[in-house]
N, C-alpha and C positions, 0 to 999 in steps of 0.2 A: 178160104177154099183149099182142102189139102189136094195137093198136087199127085196126079195118077203115077202109077211106077213107072211110066216110060217118060215122064217129065222130069226136067233137071232144076234144081230152085236157081234163082237170078241171084248172082253176086253183083255188088255196087261197089268193091274195093279198085283202086287203082292197080292195072297191072304194071309189071316191072318196067316195059317200054314206055309207058304214059309217065311214071314217076322220073326216069331218066330223062324226058323230054321238059318236063316241069323242071328239074335241075338244071337243064342245059339252059334253059331261058332265063332262069333267076341269076345264073351265071354272066349270061350276057348283059342283062340289065345292069348288074352290080359292077362289070366292065366299063359298061358306058357311064355310068353315074358316078363312078369313083372321081375322073378328072374333075367333074363340076363340083362335087362336094368340097375336093381338095382346094379348088380356086374360091369358092365360097369363104370356107374356112381360111385362107390366106387374106381376103378382103377384108374380113371381119377384123384379121390382127391389125393389118394395115391402118382400119379406122380407129382401132383403139390405140394403136401407137401413136396415132395423130393427136386423140384426145390428151394423151401423156404430155406430148411436146405443148399443147395448149395450155395443160395446167401448169406447166413448167413457166412458160412466157409470162401467164397472169400473175402467177407468185412472184416472178422477178420484177414485174411491173410494180407491186405491192412495195417489193422491199426499194426499188429505187424512188418511190415518193416518200416512202418514211427515210431515206437517206439523202433528201434535196436532189434527187436526179442521179446519182451517182450509181454506177451497175455494181453488183458484186463481183467477185474475181475467181480466178482458176486456181487450184492450188494441189491437185492429185499428179504427181510426176510421172513421167513416160521415161524416167532414167533420173539415179540421184535421190536426192531426200524430197519428200513431199512437204507440204506446208499444210497441214489439216485447219490450220487457225484461219485461213483465208479462203479456203475452197466454198465455190459456191454451192455445195452439197449442204453445208452447214448453215450458210445465210439464209438462201431461200427455202430450206427445210423448215423454218420456222413460219412459213405460210401455206405450207402443201403439205398433205401427208405422204414425205418424202419418199417413205418406202413402198409407198404404192404406186407411184408414178416414174420411178427413177429406173425400172428394170422393164424394158421393151417386150412384149409379148412376140417381137421378131427376133430378139437376140437369142442365139444358139451359142454364144461363147461359153467354152468349158472354164473359164477364170473366174467364175462366181464360186467354184469350189475348188478349185487346184491354183496353185501360184500362178502368176504371169511368168512366163519364158525369162529365165535369167535371174529369177528372185525366188526366195523359199518363203516370205511372208508377207507378198503383196498381191491383193486380189484385185477382181474388178468391184467396182463400187458403183458403176453408173453404165448404163447403155448409151447416155447422151453426153455430149461434150460442148464445150465453149469456143466459140471463133475467137481465137488469141488476139486478132485485131481489137476486140472491146474490152481486153485485160489491160489493166495498168502495170502487172509486173511481166507478160509475157508478149506485149505487143510489139511488133518491131519498131514503131514510133515511138513508144516509151523508152526502147533502148538507147534512141539516140539522145532524146529529150523527154524526161517522163511528163512535162507540162502539155506535150502534144499527144499524148494517150487519149483516145476515144474512148473514154470511161466513164462515160456519162450521158443521159438523152440530150443535153443541150448542145453537145458537140456530134450527134448523130444526126447528119442533114438530110437522111430520107430512110427511116425505120423501117418503111413498109418493103425496102429494096435490099436491106443489110441483113445477112443470115446471122443468126445468134446462137442456137442450139443444133446440132448435128448427130448423127450415130457415130459413135467410135468405135474403131475397128475390133474385131471379137477376138483377134489374135496378134501376138508380136509385143512390143514394148508397150504401145499405146494404149492396149487393152485395159490397163490399170489407170490409165490417165484421166484427168476431166477436161481437157482442152487439146486443141491442135495447133500445128503450127503451118500455116497456109502457105509463110514465105519459102518454106523447102520445096515446094510444090514445081516450081521451074527452075530448071538448068539452064536454058539458054535458047536462042534461036535456032541452035542448031539441032535441038532435040523439041520440036513442038508438040510430039506428041506423047512426052512424058509425064504431064501433070496428071491424067487420071490413074498411071501407075503407080505413081509417087503418092498421090493423095490416097490410094487405096490401103496404103500400109499404116495409115492415119486415122481413117473413116469408112466406115461400113457404107462405100458409095451404091452397093446393091442391095441394100435390105429389103427394098421394094420388088426390084427384078433387074435381069441383065448380067453381063459380065463384070466382076469387080473393077477391072482394070480398062474398061471401055467408056468413052464419054456418052454413052448411050444407057451407062448404069443409072438406074434409078433409086432415090431414096427419098425420105421426108425430112424438111428443113423448117424448123422454126425461125421467123423473122422478129427483129427487135419490136415491131409495133404489134406483135402478139399473134400474126396470123400463121398458117403452117401450110406448105405445099410440098406436093410430090413432084418432084424434078429430075431431069437428066442430068447428070454430071455437067456437061457443055452447057446446061441453062444457069450453071453457078459460077463455073470457072471456065475461063481460055486461057489466059494469061495474066502477067501482073497488072496487065492496065485495063483488063476485061473481066471482072468478077464480082462477086456479089458478097465478099468477104471485106475487103477493105475500104470503110465507110467513104473513104475520100474520092472514089471511083463507082463504089456500086450504083448511085445514082443515074450516071452514064450509061450502065451496062443494060 
């Protein structure tokens, strides 16, 4: 039907005001959803990181079986010369696609591309490090008597309570290393709050959440028996007599 001269045709498009309202609503929805999407992405990365740790643990378990129970060792230095020949990256790498699991999705260290501070040619090789108490070359016990090194399955009294793999610090000299030195985390009774601060120079203690120098910092830890847990720093270390690193006391913690 043709409209009469005094009738106006009907328009069905958006007015400017209606368009602005729609845009405002979309902006509000995006603002509300972004934190949730970000949190979901972080949880996915944490889960993938745990998968990497399990893969490394399983690969090392296979290595130990082939070596009559002996553990691999650490070899990438945090200062001075490295010993690539004994580094666990090479030993365990024969049992897993090492390039596919050795870099954590939670790792934001710049030293994959640029040299570690104080060096010109040393880069980050792994997100994950070795509990030095399980090393035959870097263990405090081995320094006193090599025969006392807990460097094999048979000397680990409680594998389910002894930390094996952890996250190396993303910056500083330990960013290019493959092991930590737990014995350096304790100054003495006069400084009971020092461990999380000192440990954060070697370990990315808050890779999951929290402040890096706090006992509440959370990270993923792989244990000798192969399982992985997300734990607060205080759950793995309090002092030299209460921690999950020293195999001799880990079962009591």
